[in-house]
N, C-alpha and C positions, 0 to 999 in steps of 0.2 A: 505492502500499499507507499502513498505517495504520504511523506511526511512534511514538516517545517523545511519552507525555503530559507535555510540558515546554514549549508553547507556549500560543498564546491567541489566541483573536479580538481584534480591536482594542479592548483598553481597559487602563486602569490601575488598579491594585488599591490598595483603602485599607490602612488599618495591619492593620486583622484578617487581609486575604489570606494572610498568612505563616502563620497557623495550621492550614491544610491542609497535610497531608501530600503530598511529591512521589508521583506515580507515573510513575517513570522507564519501567518495564519493560512498561507498558500500551501501549506502541507503538500511540497513537492521539490525535488532537489532536481540537478543536471546530473549527469553520469557517463561514464565510458572507462573503458577498461586502463588500470592502472598500474605504476610499478609497486615494487616494495622495497622496502631499504635493505642495501647490504652495503658495507660497509669497510675499508681500511683500515689499518692499525693507528692508534691514537696519535696525536701529536702534543709535544710539550705545551702546558697549559701557560700564558702569560698572566697577566694581573690585571687589574686596573678599572673601575665603573664606578659609575655615578649614579644618583636617583636624588631627583625634586623631593624634598621633605615635605610632608602635609603641614609641619609646623611653621612653615616659613612665614605663615601672615599673622601669628600670634605675639611677634616681638620679644619672646621668651627666650628664644634662642639665637644671638646674632652670629655665632659661627655656622651651626647649621644652614642661618640664613644665607649667609655668604657661601657656601656649599651650593643650595639650590640657584643662587645667583649666578655661580661659575656655570652649571649647566645651562641656565636659560641664556644668558647674554655672550659668554663665550664658547659655550659648547665644549667646555672643556672635561673630561673625566678624571676624577679625583679619587688617587690608590686608596684601594681598601683597607691598607694596613698601615695608617696614620694612627700618632700618638695623639692620646689627649684631646677631644675638642671640646672645649668646655671647660672651665675650671670647676672642680668638684665633680665633673661629671662621672656616671658610671663607666667602667673599663668594658668595651665590647666583648662580645664573645669572641673565642679563637676563629679565626677565617670567616669570621662575620666582614662584609662587605655590601655597598650600595649596588641596586642590580636594575639597568634600564627595564629589562622585562622580567614580570614575575610569571611564574608558570605554576599549574597546577594538572594533575591527571584526573580524569572523567571516571574511571574504571579501574579495576584490579585486573593487569592485563594478566590472560590466563593463558596456557600455550595450548595449542591442538594441533595434532597431526593431519596434514590436508591429504588431496588424492597426490600430489606432488611427491609423498612421501617423505616432506620436510616440517617440521616443527614453526609454526606462526606465532606471533603475538600481534594482536590487532587493537589498540587503545588510540586516545587523544590525548594532546597536551593543550590545555586552554593556556594561551600566552597573553599578558595584558602590559604594553608599554606606560612604562610608570614616567613618562617624560611629557613635558607640555605639550599642549595640542598642536602649535609649532614649531616642534622639534621632534623630526620623523627620526627613524634609524633603518637602518639595512640590516638585515638578517643574511648572513651567507652562507651558514653551516648549522646542520642538528647532527650531533653526535648522540646515540642512545649508547651506554657504556654498561658496562658490570660495574656497579659499584664497590666491589671487593676488590678487583685487581685493576679496576680503571680500562679495561682492554674493549674496544669499540665492538659493539656487536651489529650496529647499523647506522647508517649516515645519510642524509639529505643534505644536497648543494645543487647550486646552479637550476637547471630546468627541471630536476627530481623534485627540488622541494618547490620551485615554482608551482608545482601539478599537487603538491600535498598540502597547501594553506592556502587560509583564504580567511578576512573579517567574517565574522561570525554571521552579520545578517546579508553578507555579500557574494554569494556563493559564486564562481565561475561557470559558464556554458559546460555541459558535456557532449560526449557521440550521444546520436541518435539512430540509431539503424545503421545505413551505409554511409550517414553524413559523419566523417571524424569532428572532433573536438577541436575549436581553436587554439592554437600555442599558447600559453599562459605567458604572462608579462614576466620578464625577466629586468633587474633582479627584485628579490623580494623585499618592498619600502615598507615599512610599516609605521604610519603616522601616530606622533604622539596621542598618549591618552586614548588609543584604539585597540580593542581586544580582537584577537584572531586565533584561529584553531590550527591545529597541524595533525594530519591525520598518520600515524605512525601504524606502518604494515613490515612488522621484522620479518623475514625468514630465515631461519638458522638450517646449516648446513645438515645434513644426517650424522648423529652420533655427537653434534655440537651441546656442549651442557646447555642448560637454561640458566639463566643468572638467579639468585635469589632474590635480588636487589636490582634495581635498574637505576641510572642516574641520566642526566640529560645536560649536554654540554651546549650551550648556545655561542656562538659567536658572529661578529659582524661589526658594523662601525654606527656610532650616533654622526648624524649628518649635519653636523654647526654648523652657521653660519660661517664660520672660521676655516672651516674644513673638517673633513671626518674625523674621528678618534675613535682607533678601534677599541671594543670591549670583547670580554669571555666572559661568562660565567657556566657554574656547575650547578644545576639546580633541581628540585623536584625527586629526590631519592623515594622510588617506588618499589613496594615488596611484591613479586610475582604470584600469582594464584596455585596454592598446593592442591586444591581439590581438582581433580583428574575431571574433564566436561563428561556429563550426562554419554552414554551409549546407549544408541536407541534403536528401534525397529521403525520401517518405514512407515509414514502416515497414510499413505494409500496404498491400493491393492496392486499385485504386482504387475510388471508391462514396465513401457516405454515411458521415461518423463524426462525434462527439460528443466534444471536447474537455473531456474533463472533469478538475478539481483542478489546471488550469493557475495559472498566475500570472497575476495579482498581489494577490491578496485574502487574508482567512483561509482560505485550504484547508488541509487538512493535509499537503498537500506543499510549499505554499512556508512554513507555520509548523511545519513537524515539526522541533521541537529533540529531537538526540540526543547523551545524554551516553555518550562511547564511548571507551573505554580511556583515561579520565581528562580528557576534553575534551570540548568541546562542539562540534556538528557540525549544520548544516542540510544533510542528505547528499540531499534531494530535491526543493531551493527549485525547480526549474525541469521535475520529471518532469509529465509529460500521461498520463492514462488514456484510451485510447482505448476507444470501444464501435462497433459496427456499428450504422447505422438504415436501416431497411427504407424502401419508398416511403409510408408512411405516417406516419411518423415514428416508427415502432416499435423499442424495443430489445429485447424479447420478447415473447414472445405464445403462449396457452395456458399452463401450470401452472410458477410462478415457482419450484417448487421442483425444476426438472430443468433440468439443464446444457443440455440441445439447444434449450430452448424460448428462449435467448440467441442473437440474431442473431451475436454476437461469437464464440461458442464453435467453435472447430475453424477459424477463417478464418485464412490463411497470415498467417505476418509474414516480413516481407523485409528484410532489409538496406538502412540508408538511407545507407550509404557503404560504398566497399572497404577492405578493412581484413583484420588478421589475428584469430582467435580465438583469445583470451586465457583464456576459462572457460568451461566448460559444467556445469551441473548437473541431472540427470535423474533419473526415479523418483518425485518425491513425488506422491503422490495428487491429484486434484482435490479441492476441498470442495466440499460441496452446498449450493446455494443455496436461501433469500436470507438465510439467517442467519449473522450474523457467526461465524467459527468461533474457537476457543481462540486466544490468541497463538501461532506455533511458536516452536520455538529460534530466535534469532538466525541461525545460520548457513542457517536454512529460509525466511528473512523475504520473499525476493523470488521463492521457489517454484523452479520448473526455469525455467531461463534459460541466454542465451546473453552472453557479452560481447564486443565486438569492439571492437579498437586500431586506430584509423581516423587516429591522429595523435600525436605525443609530447605524454605527458599528457593525450589526450581518449580516452576509452572509452566506445561507444555500449551498453546496456544494456535487453535484451528480458527482461522479467519475466512469471511467471505462466503458463508455458506449461505443454501439455496434457502429460502424462507418456508418454513413446513417440513423439512426436512429432518430433523435435528433430534435424534433418539434418546437420547440423556436428559437428567433434570441434575438440577444442583442437591449435591448431596449423595446422588449414587455413585457407586464404586466400580469402575471401569476396569477390566483386563486387557491385557496386549495384543492388538488385532481385531477387536471389538470395535463394529459399526458408529460411530456418533453422529452423522448427516449425511449429506452432500454436497460434492464442490457448486457453488454458486457465482454471482456477480455483485453481491451485495455489499454496502459500506463505500469505501474508498478504494474503488476498483473499477477497472476500465473492461476486461474480456475475462472469462471465469478461468479461474484460477485457486488454489488454496494457497494460502499464506500460512506457514508454518513455522515456528521459533521457541525457545526456551526463554522466559521471563524470570525475574527474581522476586516480583510479586502479583497478586491475582489480577491487577489492573493492568492495561497495556498503557495508560498515561498514569501518572509517570512510573516506568520500570528501566531497568538494566537488561541488556542484553548478553548473557553469556553465553560462549560457545558451545557446541555440542557435536556428537559422530552419529554416524549409523554404523549398524554391525555389521552390515556387508550390502555391498551391490556391484554392479559391472558396469565401468565408465565404455560407453561406446562409441563416443566422439565429441566432439564440441561445435560451437557455433561462434564464428569470429565479429559478424556484426552484432552489436548491441540490440537484441530483439526483445521487450518487453511487453509489461502490461498496456502502457499506453500507445505502442506502435505497431504489435503483434496482428491486430485486424485491420490496419491500416495498410499492410503489405498487399502488394499484388496476387500473390497467392498464400495460402498458410503453411506450404511447405518449408521447414526450416532449413538452410545453407550446412547441413552438417559435414564436418571435415576429420579427419581422423584426427587423434588427440595422442599425445605422446605419454597418457597414463590409462591408454584402454588396459581393460582386463580388470580383474577381480579384488575388489578391495575390502578390509574388513576394519573397522572401528577409524574412519577415515571421515573427515570434513568436505563434500563435495565443493570445488571450487565454480567461481561463477561459469555460467553458460556450457556447463556440460550436459551431454544427453548420457543419461545412465538408465540401467534395467535394475529394477529390485526383485 
């Protein structure tokens, strides 16, 4: 389903990007296939950075006010390890420094193995410039490091960084079908006081150990009127998840299925940034949209304006794991394809759906079901493989499909989206162009352009990557 227009395709915006007004309630994102982070060894770290102190207006700290003035008027970066700012002031903690960028991680990075046989970590770094609005900075490089050894496990710079960062309310356009996304502008310039999100998709080689704690080394330059002043900072030590992802059965009956908008590129699921109840969430980070595929590779045949033309429509949805039903919604009518419907009220985003609690803090969402087809009620105990309902086109959906994901709460808004794997499936091929909910029914034919995949064959306890065609 489409989410808030608060994310982007892989790219850094330049200083004029902040002029575009955010479209939070559009509940839709651009998308396109994205790269992952791979990195060389770490460099020696330099020092020095500064930040405007918020107390500079109180008149109580002239030395800190002088520091702010230095950043504001001369663009100078003050060394972080200077002695005694202010008579009688408390001593700074070891390693304390002023940082032009603050950073926060939005989820616990949890490792999972995908069909490429590699371990992935997908999460986000929410950064805010602490500089005044008339003082931009250039972000040149983001290194994700093992906090214990400081070994670099993934890096973004240049075009790769440009395609993985954006202001929170100003997403870059992405690919749509056979139309590639425009190149992202470089360098990455963050305006003062602006908040950006950096989409981190780490890929570790087979056998490479997952660090217990990650840290993030940011480097670039403050673009002061007197000239650029380099900065480096190491921020946001983050513990990785130690609980393995849920390993699930298929949410659909045996057959051939197209896995659309899954991780780890610029899809509307992976990059769906939602401002909910005063906080940012990525509520469908690892969600997958499932489409039934016929013997000739078709997802629909006949008139794409008819629901019954889609092979997915009225296909059974089954429980991927046993558990207790905690939420059921029914009675929302199916949309008429293939034109994108108006954005529904937030409570109807996932349409008719069933939510099943399968473990503490883990819920399975089966969404966009056909009205009147739901077979369970709240409080029911379901077993793996039990029919829950039929695929429909209700809620924020353009063409019939099953939206499936793991959640950390019983409600879709707000929630977090942890990774998961399927016990077994066979990869049959892949689809290169981005064919998804909003353009699938607009194509001249419903036949997918399936090509060979380097990961063809049987997989166990793996997460399907975006646009793979597989057999359950």
